[in-house]
N, C-alpha and C positions, 0 to 999 in steps of 0.2 A: 932154776930160770925162775921167771913170773908169769904169772896169767897175763895172757893175749889181755887187751880192751874187744869188747864185740863188737867188731864190725856193725854199720848201718847197713842193714838189706832191704831192697823194697818191700813192703808189707811184712816185716817181723816185728812181732808184739812188742813194746816197751816193757819193763818190768811192772811199771805202774797199770798199765793198761791189763797184764795179765792178773795182779791182785785185784784190781776191779772186777772180774769175773767173778771172784767168790764173794760171798755175802758171812755176815755175823762173824763169829771169832776164826772163823776159816781165813778170811780175807786178813787179818792181823796177821797171821801164823805167815801164811804163802809171801806178805810182806816184807816182812824180817827176814825169811829166808832166802828170798831173791835178793835182799841187801848185802845179806851177810856172806854169800857164796857165789863165787866167779861163774854163772850159768851162763854169760855170754862168751867166754873162753870154753865151753865144750862146745857151743854151738856152731863156734868156727873150727873147730877140728873134725868134726862127724862127715861122711859122706851128705852130700845134699840131695841125694836120691837114694829109693830103696826101702828096705824095712829094717825099721830101727826097733831093739825092745830095752824099755827102761824100767829092769827090774827095783821091785820095793820103792814104785812112784810116789809113793805117799798121797798128797792131794792132788798129785797130776800138771804141775804148773812147768817141769820141765820139760812134758811132753808136748804141752801148749806152744810154748815157746820155741822147741824144734820145728814144730810142724809149721808153724809161721816163717820161720826161717827158710824155710825152702821148701814151694809147694808139690816138689815130685817127692818128698820122704811120704811114707806111711809109719807112724810113730803107736806102740801098744805100749801101754803103761799097765802095770801089774802089781798088786799088792795084797797082802792077807786082811787089811782092815777096810772091812765093806763100807764103812761110815765114810773112810776117806775116799775111796772110790764113787761113792755116792755125789761127794761134794766135786769130785772130779769131772763127773758125768754132767754136773748141774753148769760148773764154770765152761765145758767144751760148748756145750748148748747157745750160753750165752756169749760166747766168743763168733760163735757162728759157723764152727768147724763140722763138719759129717764124719760120720765113723770111716770114710773113704782117706781121710785123714789122719785121725786120731780114734781110737778105741781104748778103752779102760775095762780092765778085766780083775776079778777076787781072782786071788790064786792060793792054791792050797799050798799049808808049810812045806819044803823042800823041793818048791817050783823049779825047773830047770828049762830054759828055753831051747824050743825047735829049730833047727836050721832049715835050710841056710836063711842068713840073715846079715845083714850089712852092716850093723852094728848094733853093738849092748853096751849098755849104760849100768852103772852102779854107784848110786852117787850116795854118799855119807850114809851107806846103808850097812856094809860089811859087820861091824862092828855090834849089831844086832842078833848076827849069827855065830853058833858054837864054831870054834875053830877048825874042827872037821869039816861043817857045812858051808865055811868060807871058801874052802881048797877044793872043793868038790863044785860048789856054784862056778867060781872064777875059770877053773878047768871047763866044767861045761858051756859057758860061754865061749870060750875060746874055740871050742870044736863046732859051736853052732856058725862061724862066719864062715862066709862065704868068701870066695878069694877077695881079696882087696878090703875086705871088712873090717872093722876095728873093734876090740874091746875097750872102754875107759873107765877105769875105777875109782873114782874121786874120795879120797881119804882125808884123817886127819893123821899127820907125821906128828908123832910122840918120840922118835928116836934120838932126835938132836939134842946136843948139849948145851948149844950157843943159850947163853941167860934169856935173849928176849924170846928166841923160841920157843925155849921152856914154859916162858909165862904165858906163852899163846896155848902151848900145850892143856896147860892148867886151867885158861877160859873155856876151854874145849871140852873138857873132861866135866868140867862143873855144868858144862850147859848141857851136856846129853844127862848126865842123873837127874837134872831138873825133867827133861822131856820125858825119858824113861821112869824115872820112880814117882816125884812129888806131881807133877801138871798129868801122867798117862797118855800125852798125846801120842808117844810112839812105843810099838809093842816091841817087846825083846824076848829072845828064848835063850838069853845068857843071865846070870845072876848079878855080874859085875862088867858093865862095859868093859871094852879092852879093844885096842885097834892093832890091826894086823902092820907088820913092817913091812917097807915098799920093799926090801929085798925077797920077801915071800911071796908079794903080789909077782914080782919082774920072775921068780923062779918057778911057779907055777905056769906063767903066761908061756915064757919059754919056751918050757917042758913040753907045751901044746904044740909049739912052732910058730911062735910070733915073735916080730921083730919089737922091742920092747924099748919105750923112752920115760921117763921120771922127770915129772917138773915140778918145782914148788910154785905156788899159785897163792903166796901169804901177804903178798906186798899189799900195803894200806888196808889189809884184813885184820881182825885180831884174834884170829886162829889159825893154827898152823895148815892152812890147806896145802894140799898136795894131789897131784894125780899121774897114776899109773896107765901107761894105753899102750897097747900091742897092735901089731897091725898082719892081717893074713896075708 
């Protein structure tokens, strides 16, 4: 399946408005991320009220989008990078949201969410963890969900043998190497970026009692976006 187009909700920030909340090189980075990832599809899937935790939130742009998409959401974005969290705080203030709608916090390595929460998102971040830490995080996030809650993991699917998909996988892998090794924008706890198989993500979620769905979100995108989400 392919990504849903983001619905137009009253008050939801456009991707351009989110990017303009940042300054300097952060604005450029966020603008590119918002253009290359189907964040609107994530917003459409998640509960429209309750507590959402965005793990490894980076610059915090997804949290801003989610909070603007539904005023009854409270979004907590956490990341180990203090500089990115500072940039996220500044962007939130420029947008005009208070901590009742969006909070950011610097998390310690090995952070696991406390429940109950209504949703957990992990977007393009699992590859930064060791394989053991990935499973631990996904399972703990599933256990933190309240009844009816959702865990959504957006990753790159490197498993397809189709030629067109393999080309997208090459672009994705090259891009992440640039981010982690050359540009140093993203911190990684692994020596070589690798991506979790969708079947593993499903297995971990199901083992914690979630009903899972897998969707390809790569249509019209140059990289092989894939979402695995589970409901409590």
